[in-house]
VOSEDO-530128 format. One record per residue (C-alpha): residue number from 1; residue in one letter; x, y, z. Coordinates in Angstrom, 2 decimals, always signed. Layout:
N
NODE NUM A X Y Z
...
//
This chain:
471
NODE 1 M +4.99 -46.81 +45.16
NODE 2 K +6.49 -43.42 +45.92
NODE 3 K +9.03 -42.12 +43.40
NODE 4 T +12.52 -41.41 +44.60
NODE 5 P +13.90 -37.87 +44.02
NODE 6 L +16.22 -39.29 +41.39
NODE 7 A +13.33 -40.94 +39.53
NODE 8 A +11.28 -37.75 +39.68
NODE 9 F +14.22 -35.76 +38.33
NODE 10 A +14.72 -38.29 +35.52
NODE 11 G +11.02 -38.04 +34.65
NODE 12 A +11.21 -34.25 +34.48
NODE 13 I +14.26 -34.44 +32.23
NODE 14 E +12.41 -36.88 +29.98
NODE 15 W +9.48 -34.49 +29.62
NODE 16 I +11.82 -31.59 +28.86
NODE 17 V +13.60 -33.63 +26.18
NODE 18 V +10.27 -34.67 +24.62
NODE 19 A +9.09 -31.03 +24.65
NODE 20 L +12.31 -29.88 +22.99
NODE 21 V +12.00 -32.58 +20.33
NODE 22 F +8.42 -31.55 +19.57
NODE 23 A +9.47 -27.88 +19.49
NODE 24 L +12.25 -28.66 +17.01
NODE 25 I +9.88 -30.70 +14.85
NODE 26 F +7.29 -27.91 +15.00
NODE 27 R +9.88 -25.30 +14.06
NODE 28 G +11.40 -27.38 +11.31
NODE 29 F +8.23 -28.58 +9.61
NODE 30 V +5.22 -26.51 +10.72
NODE 31 V +5.82 -22.91 +11.86
NODE 32 E +8.97 -20.82 +12.14
NODE 33 A +9.50 -17.27 +13.36
NODE 34 F +11.40 -14.73 +11.26
NODE 35 K +12.45 -11.14 +11.87
NODE 36 I +12.02 -8.75 +8.93
NODE 37 P +15.55 -7.53 +8.10
NODE 38 T +14.87 -4.73 +5.60
NODE 39 G +12.13 -2.40 +4.38
NODE 40 S +11.60 -4.05 +0.99
NODE 41 M +8.05 -5.05 +2.00
NODE 42 A +7.16 -1.75 +3.69
NODE 43 P +4.71 -0.56 +4.71
NODE 44 T +3.15 -4.05 +4.87
NODE 45 L +6.14 -5.39 +6.82
NODE 46 R +8.88 -3.23 +8.32
NODE 47 G +12.53 -3.86 +9.03
NODE 48 D +14.42 -1.75 +11.58
NODE 49 H +12.81 +1.67 +11.41
NODE 50 F +12.00 +4.96 +13.09
NODE 51 H +8.40 +5.61 +14.15
NODE 52 L +7.89 +9.35 +13.64
NODE 53 T +5.27 +12.00 +14.18
NODE 54 C +5.20 +14.98 +11.81
NODE 55 H +5.99 +18.21 +13.65
NODE 56 Q +3.44 +20.08 +11.55
NODE 57 C +0.32 +17.96 +11.03
NODE 58 G +0.73 +15.20 +13.64
NODE 59 K +0.63 +12.36 +11.12
NODE 60 Q +2.46 +9.26 +12.35
NODE 61 F +4.59 +7.38 +9.83
NODE 62 D +7.59 +5.06 +9.64
NODE 63 V +10.99 +5.63 +8.05
NODE 64 G +13.40 +2.77 +7.47
NODE 65 F +16.73 +2.58 +9.27
NODE 66 Q +19.65 +2.30 +6.86
NODE 67 A +22.94 +1.32 +8.46
NODE 68 G +25.02 +3.11 +5.84
NODE 69 R +23.12 +6.39 +6.16
NODE 70 N +21.88 +6.49 +9.75
NODE 71 R +25.14 +6.65 +11.70
NODE 72 N +23.31 +7.68 +14.85
NODE 73 P +20.65 +5.04 +15.65
NODE 74 N +18.56 +7.68 +17.43
NODE 75 I +18.31 +10.24 +14.61
NODE 76 A +16.31 +9.72 +11.44
NODE 77 K +17.63 +11.29 +8.27
NODE 78 F +15.87 +14.23 +6.64
NODE 79 T +12.32 +13.02 +6.01
NODE 80 K +9.21 +14.24 +4.23
NODE 81 C +5.76 +13.83 +5.73
NODE 82 P +3.70 +11.65 +3.34
NODE 83 V +0.59 +13.77 +3.94
NODE 84 C +1.44 +17.47 +4.43
NODE 85 G +4.87 +17.29 +2.77
NODE 86 Y +6.78 +18.97 +5.61
NODE 87 L +10.55 +18.41 +5.46
NODE 88 Q +12.04 +17.64 +8.85
NODE 89 R +14.81 +15.90 +10.72
NODE 90 V +13.56 +14.01 +13.75
NODE 91 A +15.28 +12.53 +16.78
NODE 92 A +13.74 +9.12 +17.44
NODE 93 R +14.91 +5.83 +18.86
NODE 94 R +15.29 +3.03 +16.34
NODE 95 T +12.55 +0.39 +16.48
NODE 96 G +13.26 -3.25 +15.63
NODE 97 G +11.77 -4.99 +12.62
NODE 98 D +8.47 -6.86 +12.63
NODE 99 R +8.59 -10.48 +13.73
NODE 100 I +6.41 -12.84 +11.74
NODE 101 L +5.26 -16.46 +11.73
NODE 102 V +5.71 -18.55 +8.59
NODE 103 L +3.77 -21.71 +7.72
NODE 104 K +6.52 -23.95 +6.42
NODE 105 S +4.43 -26.99 +5.51
NODE 106 L +1.51 -25.20 +3.84
NODE 107 Y +2.85 -25.55 +0.30
NODE 108 Q +3.12 -29.30 +0.73
NODE 109 F -0.68 -29.40 +0.80
NODE 110 R -1.58 -26.64 -1.67
NODE 111 E +0.10 -24.70 -4.43
NODE 112 P +1.46 -21.21 -3.72
NODE 113 E -1.02 -18.52 -4.74
NODE 114 R -0.52 -15.14 -6.32
NODE 115 W -0.23 -12.30 -3.77
NODE 116 D +1.00 -14.62 -1.00
NODE 117 V +3.71 -13.07 +1.16
NODE 118 F +6.30 -15.83 +1.19
NODE 119 V +9.79 -16.62 +2.47
NODE 120 F +12.43 -18.12 +0.18
NODE 121 K +16.16 -18.46 -0.19
NODE 122 N +17.70 -15.71 -2.29
NODE 123 P +18.60 -17.49 -5.56
NODE 124 T +21.78 -15.41 -5.94
NODE 125 E +22.82 -15.98 -2.29
NODE 126 P +21.07 -19.14 -1.04
NODE 127 N +22.32 -18.69 +2.52
NODE 128 I +20.10 -15.59 +2.91
NODE 129 N +16.32 -15.71 +3.42
NODE 130 Y +14.17 -13.17 +1.56
NODE 131 I +10.54 -12.24 +2.08
NODE 132 K +8.53 -10.79 -0.82
NODE 133 R +5.10 -10.99 -2.41
NODE 134 L +4.56 -13.79 -4.89
NODE 135 V +3.25 -12.31 -8.15
NODE 136 G +4.15 -14.87 -10.84
NODE 137 L +3.43 -18.61 -10.99
NODE 138 P +5.07 -21.44 -12.99
NODE 139 G +4.56 -21.26 -16.76
NODE 140 E +3.32 -17.66 -16.77
NODE 141 T +4.56 -14.63 -18.68
NODE 142 I +5.06 -11.63 -16.39
NODE 143 H +4.74 -8.09 -17.75
NODE 144 L +5.04 -4.95 -15.63
NODE 145 Y +3.48 -1.93 -17.33
NODE 146 D +2.91 +1.51 -15.80
NODE 147 G +2.99 +0.07 -12.29
NODE 148 D +0.50 -2.72 -12.96
NODE 149 L +1.05 -6.47 -13.17
NODE 150 F -0.02 -8.39 -16.29
NODE 151 I -0.09 -12.18 -16.46
NODE 152 D -0.14 -13.78 -19.92
NODE 153 G -1.35 -10.44 -21.31
NODE 154 E -4.19 -9.98 -18.78
NODE 155 I -4.08 -7.58 -15.83
NODE 156 A -3.80 -9.26 -12.42
NODE 157 R -6.19 -7.55 -10.01
NODE 158 K -5.27 -7.50 -6.35
NODE 159 P -7.77 -9.04 -3.91
NODE 160 E -9.59 -6.42 -1.85
NODE 161 R -7.67 -7.07 +1.38
NODE 162 V -4.32 -6.96 -0.42
NODE 163 L -5.31 -3.74 -2.19
NODE 164 E -6.27 -2.15 +1.14
NODE 165 E -2.78 -2.91 +2.48
NODE 166 M -1.14 -1.21 -0.49
NODE 167 W -2.87 +2.19 -0.65
NODE 168 M -0.29 +4.94 -0.03
NODE 169 P -1.40 +8.29 +1.52
NODE 170 V -1.21 +11.46 -0.57
NODE 171 Y -3.49 +13.96 +1.22
NODE 172 S -5.74 +14.13 +4.29
NODE 173 S -7.88 +17.02 +5.50
NODE 174 D -7.49 +15.56 +9.00
NODE 175 F -3.74 +16.28 +8.97
NODE 176 L -3.15 +19.89 +7.98
NODE 177 P -0.03 +21.84 +9.02
NODE 178 A -0.27 +23.85 +12.23
NODE 179 R +2.20 +26.47 +10.93
NODE 180 P +1.76 +26.58 +7.13
NODE 181 D +3.81 +29.78 +6.81
NODE 182 Q +7.05 +27.98 +7.67
NODE 183 P +9.25 +27.67 +4.54
NODE 184 K +9.96 +23.96 +4.80
NODE 185 F +7.46 +22.33 +2.49
NODE 186 S +9.83 +21.94 -0.45
NODE 187 K +13.57 +21.93 -1.06
NODE 188 D +13.38 +25.49 -2.41
NODE 189 G +11.81 +26.71 +0.85
NODE 190 A +8.20 +27.14 -0.28
NODE 191 K +5.42 +27.66 +2.25
NODE 192 W +2.46 +25.30 +2.46
NODE 193 E -0.44 +26.01 +0.13
NODE 194 R -3.83 +24.34 +0.12
NODE 195 P -3.74 +21.79 -2.74
NODE 196 L -7.53 +21.76 -3.25
NODE 197 K -8.59 +24.08 -6.08
NODE 198 E -12.19 +25.21 -6.59
NODE 199 E -13.94 +24.84 -9.94
NODE 200 G -17.36 +26.51 -9.74
NODE 201 G -19.75 +26.71 -6.79
NODE 202 N -19.43 +28.53 -3.47
NODE 203 W -16.96 +26.76 -1.19
NODE 204 S -16.28 +27.67 +2.44
NODE 205 Y -13.81 +26.30 +4.97
NODE 206 S -13.94 +25.94 +8.75
NODE 207 R -11.64 +24.47 +11.38
NODE 208 Q -8.65 +25.47 +9.24
NODE 209 G -10.01 +23.55 +6.25
NODE 210 R -10.95 +20.32 +8.00
NODE 211 I -14.63 +20.95 +7.25
NODE 212 I -15.57 +22.08 +3.74
NODE 213 S -19.02 +23.25 +2.63
NODE 214 C -20.32 +23.72 -0.89
NODE 215 S -23.41 +25.36 -2.32
NODE 216 S -23.96 +25.15 -6.08
NODE 217 E -26.63 +24.63 -8.70
NODE 218 G -24.63 +22.54 -11.14
NODE 219 I -21.85 +20.07 -10.41
NODE 220 S -18.86 +21.83 -8.86
NODE 221 E -15.39 +20.40 -8.39
NODE 222 L -12.72 +20.57 -5.74
NODE 223 Q -9.63 +19.46 -7.65
NODE 224 Y -6.51 +18.13 -6.00
NODE 225 D -3.47 +19.92 -7.45
NODE 226 S -0.56 +17.46 -7.41
NODE 227 D +1.88 +20.27 -8.27
NODE 228 T +0.96 +22.16 -5.10
NODE 229 G +0.53 +19.19 -2.75
NODE 230 N +2.22 +15.82 -2.64
NODE 231 G +2.50 +14.47 -6.15
NODE 232 F +1.38 +11.08 -7.45
NODE 233 G +4.93 +9.82 -7.95
NODE 234 A +5.87 +6.40 -6.58
NODE 235 Y +7.47 +8.00 -3.54
NODE 236 Y +7.61 +6.09 -0.26
NODE 237 A +8.03 +8.07 +2.96
NODE 238 Y +9.56 +4.89 +4.42
NODE 239 N +12.59 +5.37 +2.16
NODE 240 A +13.28 +8.89 +3.55
NODE 241 S +14.95 +10.36 +0.45
NODE 242 P +13.81 +8.34 -2.56
NODE 243 A +16.44 +6.26 -4.35
NODE 244 Y +14.44 +6.75 -7.55
NODE 245 P +12.66 +9.96 -8.67
NODE 246 G +9.36 +8.12 -8.95
NODE 247 E +7.19 +7.04 -11.85
NODE 248 I +3.75 +8.65 -11.84
NODE 249 C +0.98 +6.48 -10.41
NODE 250 S -2.45 +6.95 -11.97
NODE 251 D -4.41 +4.45 -9.84
NODE 252 L -6.02 +6.73 -7.26
NODE 253 K -8.62 +6.69 -4.50
NODE 254 M -10.70 +9.35 -2.73
NODE 255 E -12.73 +8.90 +0.43
NODE 256 Y -14.71 +11.37 +2.51
NODE 257 Q -17.66 +11.77 +4.83
NODE 258 A -20.55 +13.67 +3.19
NODE 259 Q -23.17 +15.40 +5.31
NODE 260 V -26.22 +15.37 +3.06
NODE 261 S -29.78 +16.63 +3.40
NODE 262 G -32.83 +17.33 +1.27
NODE 263 D -30.92 +20.20 -0.35
NODE 264 T -28.12 +17.93 -1.55
NODE 265 L -28.47 +16.97 -5.21
NODE 266 K -25.33 +15.02 -6.10
NODE 267 V -22.03 +13.99 -4.49
NODE 268 G -19.17 +12.00 -5.91
NODE 269 A -15.59 +12.04 -7.18
NODE 270 S -13.75 +11.95 -10.49
NODE 271 I -10.42 +10.46 -11.58
NODE 272 R -8.54 +11.22 -14.79
NODE 273 K -6.34 +8.45 -16.19
NODE 274 Y -4.75 +8.32 -19.66
NODE 275 G -6.79 +11.34 -20.75
NODE 276 R -10.12 +9.75 -19.84
NODE 277 V -12.23 +11.06 -16.95
NODE 278 Y -14.11 +8.57 -14.78
NODE 279 R -16.79 +9.75 -12.38
NODE 280 G -18.43 +8.00 -9.49
NODE 281 L -21.63 +9.96 -8.93
NODE 282 V -24.47 +9.60 -6.42
NODE 283 D -27.72 +11.30 -7.54
NODE 284 L -29.84 +11.76 -4.42
NODE 285 E -32.80 +13.15 -6.40
NODE 286 K -33.03 +10.12 -8.68
NODE 287 Q -31.90 +7.74 -5.90
NODE 288 K -29.27 +6.21 -8.16
NODE 289 M -25.50 +5.90 -8.31
NODE 290 F -23.51 +5.93 -11.55
NODE 291 L -20.09 +5.13 -12.99
NODE 292 I -19.50 +7.41 -15.98
NODE 293 K -16.69 +7.78 -18.54
NODE 294 S -15.97 +11.01 -20.43
NODE 295 Y -13.57 +11.05 -23.39
NODE 296 S -13.25 +13.21 -26.52
NODE 297 G -16.39 +15.15 -25.63
NODE 298 K -18.53 +12.02 -25.28
NODE 299 E -20.08 +10.71 -22.07
NODE 300 Q -20.93 +7.07 -21.41
NODE 301 V -22.71 +5.52 -18.42
NODE 302 L -20.72 +2.39 -17.59
NODE 303 A -22.85 +1.10 -14.70
NODE 304 S -25.69 +2.22 -12.43
NODE 305 R -27.87 +1.00 -9.58
NODE 306 D -30.66 +2.19 -7.32
NODE 307 I -30.00 +3.38 -3.78
NODE 308 P -32.45 +3.71 -0.87
NODE 309 E -33.95 +7.09 -0.07
NODE 310 L -32.13 +9.09 +2.58
NODE 311 E -34.40 +10.81 +5.09
NODE 312 G -33.37 +13.96 +6.94
NODE 313 E -29.82 +15.14 +7.41
NODE 314 R -27.18 +12.47 +7.83
NODE 315 S -23.47 +11.78 +7.34
NODE 316 V -22.59 +9.10 +4.79
NODE 317 P -19.14 +7.78 +3.77
NODE 318 L -18.26 +7.84 +0.07
NODE 319 S -15.31 +6.07 -1.58
NODE 320 F -14.28 +6.06 -5.24
NODE 321 N -11.19 +4.45 -6.74
NODE 322 N -9.66 +3.29 -9.98
NODE 323 A -7.23 +0.42 -9.46
NODE 324 D -6.07 -2.40 -11.72
NODE 325 Y -8.41 -1.33 -14.57
NODE 326 R -11.44 -1.49 -12.26
NODE 327 L -13.71 +1.31 -10.99
NODE 328 S -15.23 +0.98 -7.52
NODE 329 L -17.77 +3.32 -5.92
NODE 330 S -19.37 +2.95 -2.50
NODE 331 F -21.89 +5.19 -0.74
NODE 332 G -22.94 +4.04 +2.69
NODE 333 E -23.91 +0.38 +2.35
NODE 334 C -24.32 +0.57 -1.45
NODE 335 S -21.51 -0.26 -3.87
NODE 336 L -20.95 -0.38 -7.63
NODE 337 E -18.08 -1.73 -9.75
NODE 338 H -17.10 -1.82 -13.41
NODE 339 I -14.23 -3.56 -15.19
NODE 340 L -12.63 -1.14 -17.65
NODE 341 G -10.52 -3.66 -19.54
NODE 342 S -7.98 -6.42 -19.15
NODE 343 K -5.19 -5.85 -21.70
NODE 344 I -2.59 -3.13 -22.15
NODE 345 G -4.15 -0.42 -24.31
NODE 346 D -7.77 -1.26 -23.44
NODE 347 I -8.13 +2.04 -21.55
NODE 348 G -5.43 +4.04 -23.31
NODE 349 K -1.70 +4.22 -22.72
NODE 350 A +0.52 +6.12 -20.34
NODE 351 R +1.58 +9.50 -21.67
NODE 352 D +3.84 +11.95 -19.88
NODE 353 N +1.61 +14.86 -20.90
NODE 354 R -1.53 +13.26 -19.49
NODE 355 K -1.20 +13.77 -15.76
NODE 356 P -3.65 +11.92 -13.52
NODE 357 Q -6.11 +14.04 -11.58
NODE 358 I -8.65 +13.49 -8.82
NODE 359 S -11.53 +15.72 -7.71
NODE 360 L -14.42 +15.88 -5.27
NODE 361 L -17.82 +16.53 -6.92
NODE 362 S -20.81 +18.29 -5.38
NODE 363 S -24.17 +19.72 -6.45
NODE 364 G -26.66 +21.44 -4.15
NODE 365 D -25.74 +21.98 -0.49
NODE 366 A -23.37 +19.57 +1.24
NODE 367 V -20.66 +19.47 +3.91
NODE 368 F -17.53 +17.34 +3.61
NODE 369 R -15.18 +15.98 +6.29
NODE 370 H -12.28 +13.53 +6.45
NODE 371 I -11.24 +13.96 +2.81
NODE 372 N -8.48 +11.46 +2.06
NODE 373 I -6.58 +10.73 -1.16
NODE 374 W -4.40 +7.67 -1.80
NODE 375 R -2.44 +6.17 -4.65
NODE 376 D -1.97 +2.48 -5.35
NODE 377 M +1.32 +0.64 -4.90
NODE 378 H +3.27 +1.04 -8.16
NODE 379 Y +5.71 -1.56 -9.53
NODE 380 I +8.79 +0.29 -10.77
NODE 381 T +9.89 -1.04 -14.17
NODE 382 Y +13.54 -0.02 -14.28
NODE 383 G +16.01 -2.88 -14.01
NODE 384 V +17.26 -5.87 -15.96
NODE 385 K +14.15 -6.20 -18.11
NODE 386 R +11.97 -3.16 -18.78
NODE 387 G +8.23 -3.02 -19.32
NODE 388 D +8.42 -4.11 -22.95
NODE 389 E +10.46 -7.21 -22.11
NODE 390 P +8.25 -9.71 -20.26
NODE 391 F +9.64 -12.38 -17.96
NODE 392 E +8.82 -15.95 -18.93
NODE 393 L +8.66 -18.51 -16.14
NODE 394 G +9.33 -22.19 -16.61
NODE 395 E +8.11 -25.18 -14.66
NODE 396 D +8.56 -24.81 -10.87
NODE 397 E +9.64 -21.16 -11.21
NODE 398 F +8.11 -18.19 -9.37
NODE 399 F +8.38 -14.39 -9.63
NODE 400 A +8.70 -12.24 -6.49
NODE 401 C +8.34 -8.49 -5.92
NODE 402 G +8.57 -6.34 -2.80
NODE 403 D +5.72 -4.01 -1.85
NODE 404 N +8.29 -1.22 -1.44
NODE 405 S +9.08 -1.37 -5.14
NODE 406 P +11.64 +1.50 -5.33
NODE 407 S +13.73 -0.13 -2.59
NODE 408 S +13.38 -3.86 -3.16
NODE 409 A +15.96 -6.23 -4.61
NODE 410 D +13.68 -8.79 -6.22
NODE 411 S +12.95 -10.68 -9.43
NODE 412 R +12.87 -7.43 -11.41
NODE 413 L +16.45 -6.51 -10.53
NODE 414 W +18.51 -9.66 -10.08
NODE 415 D +21.16 -9.48 -12.78
NODE 416 I +22.91 -12.83 -12.35
NODE 417 E +21.77 -16.42 -12.57
NODE 418 G +20.55 -18.17 -9.45
NODE 419 I +22.78 -20.72 -7.75
NODE 420 G +21.32 -24.19 -7.33
NODE 421 N +22.37 -27.41 -5.68
NODE 422 N +25.11 -29.48 -7.30
NODE 423 G +26.28 -26.52 -9.36
NODE 424 D +22.91 -26.05 -11.10
NODE 425 R +22.00 -22.59 -12.39
NODE 426 F +18.61 -20.90 -12.46
NODE 427 P +17.46 -18.28 -14.98
NODE 428 I +17.81 -14.63 -13.98
NODE 429 G +14.84 -13.31 -12.00
NODE 430 V +13.19 -16.57 -10.91
NODE 431 V +12.64 -18.19 -7.51
NODE 432 P +12.91 -21.99 -7.89
NODE 433 R +10.33 -24.10 -6.08
NODE 434 E +13.04 -25.86 -4.06
NODE 435 Y +14.03 -22.52 -2.52
NODE 436 V +10.51 -21.67 -1.27
NODE 437 S +10.35 -21.97 +2.53
NODE 438 G +6.74 -21.08 +3.37
NODE 439 R +3.95 -18.52 +3.58
NODE 440 A +4.00 -15.64 +6.07
NODE 441 F +0.65 -15.44 +7.85
NODE 442 M +0.97 -13.33 +11.00
NODE 443 V +2.88 -10.43 +12.54
NODE 444 Y +3.07 -11.75 +16.10
NODE 445 W +5.52 -9.14 +17.45
NODE 446 P +5.50 -5.81 +15.60
NODE 447 G +8.31 -3.33 +16.10
NODE 448 S +8.46 -3.04 +19.89
NODE 449 L +7.49 -0.02 +21.94
NODE 450 K +9.51 +1.24 +24.92
NODE 451 F +8.38 +2.55 +28.31
NODE 452 K +10.89 +5.38 +27.90
NODE 453 P +12.79 +6.64 +24.83
NODE 454 E +16.06 +5.54 +26.41
NODE 455 G +14.62 +2.33 +27.87
NODE 456 K +15.63 -1.16 +26.83
NODE 457 L +12.63 -3.14 +28.08
NODE 458 P +10.31 -3.79 +25.10
NODE 459 I +6.55 -3.92 +25.42
NODE 460 P +4.29 -5.62 +22.87
NODE 461 N +2.69 -3.34 +20.29
NODE 462 I -0.64 -5.15 +20.48
NODE 463 G -2.43 -2.74 +18.16
NODE 464 Q -0.11 -3.71 +15.27
NODE 465 M -0.42 -7.48 +15.72
NODE 466 R -2.21 -8.69 +12.60
NODE 467 L -2.72 -11.33 +9.96
NODE 468 I -0.81 -11.01 +6.68
NODE 469 Y -3.18 -11.23 +3.74
NODE 470 G -2.32 -12.82 +0.44
NODE 471 G -4.02 -14.68 -2.37
//
């Protein structure tokens, strides 16, 4: 029997109603979309921001939009390039915050895990949603010391994917200033100066310092001078002018591409932390790689392994880092790790007169390209409870911190009790289980691009669509 137009219309309406009902159920219980409102999770997740390109070195970076400071939405405040350090004021159109998807029902089937990026109601203002990284679980004692996270007295090491998200750039030989003689690389008008200092050996530079060659008999060093270049302070380019001077971060990483041959004897890197020097060294003659500690005139091999013989001349990537009391060295497909300790004091203590340092090591003849230096994300410890006053979590209580630690209102800084249902109160600094909404898992619409600077039609920034890693 043929349907009448009225019956067909009624059927269509029925399908639309059913679809809307399923959409509401899906949104309410399964997945919900959120827009990132602020830069407290930058650079992992960005609120409204400016996407900038350094006038000197060409490095692209983001700077957060702050309504109280950026009166003109098309002009970023005075900014500092996170790589070459150039001070500049840039005209750029404001870009909207990242849009993310949140799994709302996930925590009904499994417990929240450390390092999850999660959405919750702000305990001090329950009508506002916050997004932070979950760092403390029920029943734990949380201690922030020298930028690191300790749980019940043991350091909490970030998973590899989370750690990769949190490395902050300090130096790159791929982004050197085009006009280093311009006096805009510090507030006192200093010109740019190469921050790599030679210690022994014969070093030569080509392509304005992007390619560096070394010839030496013993081990020579190319030290990064943090007084000349960008320092190791917990400075975030995203914050434009830092709200906090910056604690010194001593968890560092160096990567480069080494062109080695039969005349290359050794390549590697060294990091100084708390007065101890740690070296990641690849000995091409012995076909071994080492992790070595030097302290008080004594040298100790912490770990070693064999590596395959390299034939002919070839380019091999090397990476060495010290993060969360763990050394990691990789050379090509070979890798080596060593745990330095787990408790505060196991590897020494932070001292103002013991500045961290990082160097490239070379022996024999070698050529180096793509030299990059990073520092780890550093939890700032100013606030309600300082580093020597741990937070103690009760049952069904969580601890949240933003990745942009200097500019994040989170569990470290809340100074009033949380507001619960029926007039209940929650301890200062905790996120109650009942206020947890879900786990963020995907950036489905990053800050939009525009066809023209003055255009309004957004286009998807496909290259920035990504999963959000957690525990």
